[in-house]
N, C-alpha and C positions, 0 to 999 in steps of 0.2 A: 606460522607453522598451523597445518591443520590436525585436529585431534578428532579421533573417533572415540566415544566415551558412552559410559553406559547411563541412564537418567530414568528414577523412577520405575521400577519394576525391571530392572534389565533391558529398558527400551534404548536401541541405539537411535544416536543423533551424531550430527557432525558440526561443528563450528567453523563456519567458513569466513575467511576475508578477502576483501578485492586485490590483496596481494598476492593472492596465490590463484592465478588463472586456470589451473586444472582443477576439475569438480570430480570426487571420489565416487566410483562406482555404487550405482545404489542411492544416491542423493542426487541425480541430476534434475528431479522432479520437484517443484512446490508444492509441499505436502499440508495437510491438516494437523493443527497443533505447532506446527513451525513459527519461529520467532524471527523476523526478518527486516530488512531495510529495502526497499524500494526506491530507485531513482528513475528520475526523469531522463529518457535517454538523449533529449537535446541539449539540457544544461548540466547532467550531472547532480543536479539537486536533489537530497533525497527529502521523501515525503516526511513530513514533520508536524508535531504538534507540543503544547507546552501549557502553562497556566496562564495564556493572556488571553482574554476574550474579546471579540470584536467590538468596537465602538460603534457599530451600524447593523442594519439587517438584524439578525436573530439575535446578537448578543452572545451567543454561544461562544465555546472555545475554539480559538482560531486554528486552521490548518495552513501549512506554509511550506516552501522549498527549502531547505537550509544546507548551505554547502560542504560544512563540516562533517566528515565520515565518521567522527568517534563519537558523535553527541548521541546518549542513551535517549534521547527524546524523540528517534528516530525509528526506533522498532517499534513492529506490529505484528500481531497475533493473527494468523491466519484461523478463521473461523467459517461454522457454517452459515448458510443463510438464517434468517429471521424465521423461528420456529421449526428449522430444521437442526440436523446433526450430522456430525461427520465422525470416522475413526481416526485418532492420531496415528499420522503416517499414510493417510488415504491420499492417493495423489489426486491433485485437482486437475480435472479435463479441461480441456478449452470448452467455453461456453458454459462453464458451471457458474453458479451465484454462491458468493461469499460474502461473509463479512471482515474486517480489519478490526481488530481492537487495540486501541494503542495502550502499550503495556504499561507506561509510567501511570496515567490518569485515569484509566479503565474506559475511556468513552469508546464508542466506534465511529469510523469514518464514515461520514452523514452527508447528505445533501438535500435540499428544500428550496421552496420558490421563495429566494430570498436574493437580492441582487448583492455580488460581490463587491467588495468596499474598491477596488481598483478599475478594475475593467469593466464594471458593469454586468459579466455573467452571471451565471448561478454560483450562490453562494457554497463551499464545502467547511464543514465544522467538524468538530469531534463532541459526540454529544451520545448519550445513554437512554435512547428513548424507548429502546424495545419496540421496535416499529420497523415496517419495511423500508423508511428512508435510509436505513444501515446497509441495504443489500445492494452489491456491484457484481455485475457478470463479467467475467475473464473472457475476453477476445482476443486470442492469439491473431498476432500480425501475419505469422505463416501459416497460412490454411491448411498445410500439409501435417502441423503438429497435432497430436491426439491429446498431448498435456501441456500444462503451464511449465516451462523450463527454466532452470536459472540462466540468467544471463542472455535470455531472450526476450525480445520486447511483446507487450501485450498492450491492449487497450482495457480501461475499466470504465464499464458502462454502467452509470447509475440507473438501477432498474426503475424506478418509479417515475424517472423524467427522461428516461432514454438520451441522457447526454454522458460527454465522454470527461473524465478527469482530465484536466489541463494544468500546466503553469509553461509561464514566457518568462524572460530576462526583461521583457517590456515592463513588466508591473513588478515593481520591487517596492517593498516597505521602507518608511524611515523608522524613527522613534514611536514605540518602545522595542522593535525588532528590526533594526536596521540591517538592510542587505539580505533579508530574506524575502523569498518570492512569492507572490499570490498562487495559491490554489483556487482551482475553480473546476466547474464544469462548462463545456461548449456543446454545442448544439451539433458539430460534425467532428469528425476525425483529422488531423494533421501530425505533423511530425513533433507538435509539441503535447502529444496525447498519449503517445509510447512511451512505458514506463518498463522498468528492468529487475527483477527480484536480485541482489546481491548481497551483502553481508547478512550473518544471521545463524541462529541455530536451527538446523533443519534436520528433520526426522527421515529416517529412512522410508523409502517407498515400500510399502505393502501389497501394490498393484501394480 
């Protein structure tokens, strides 16, 4: 069931689930302040983090792909880029630079010049470094789109390194996180670098 509710000063938002294919009018765009899950288009695993640190590389909090839809550790808050601000409900344009804050641990989706543990690409972590390593550019796959739209694929490009957020079933972890997929960044785009905004709490677009 899809619910239109009021939150924090009578600001409208919608609670969306993947079981409901239609999108309520006014909530088609991904907006600043929304808390969402982001699925890899090729694998359908959700972008995920948790209190497990890498045993190599940076040693920071790991980021993975997780298959379960209902896990609360797959929620991310859409925020403005480092040292920038955005208004809650402001639609995210294609080409915008954003940060994604993990709602449970409060770290930001982050990348840096460490090798990822399985594929040897660039490591992606969850880290509150308060720097430009948290910045990602939203590149819409459909070049005719003006805004980041729910259920439409995008690339997330790490600004500092100009690399693409990626995940592949080829790189799967064992213990202590069996079955979860490595998330890294790659030098070029592919079918594994496409991501889709799905379940979440979406604020109505003000633009």
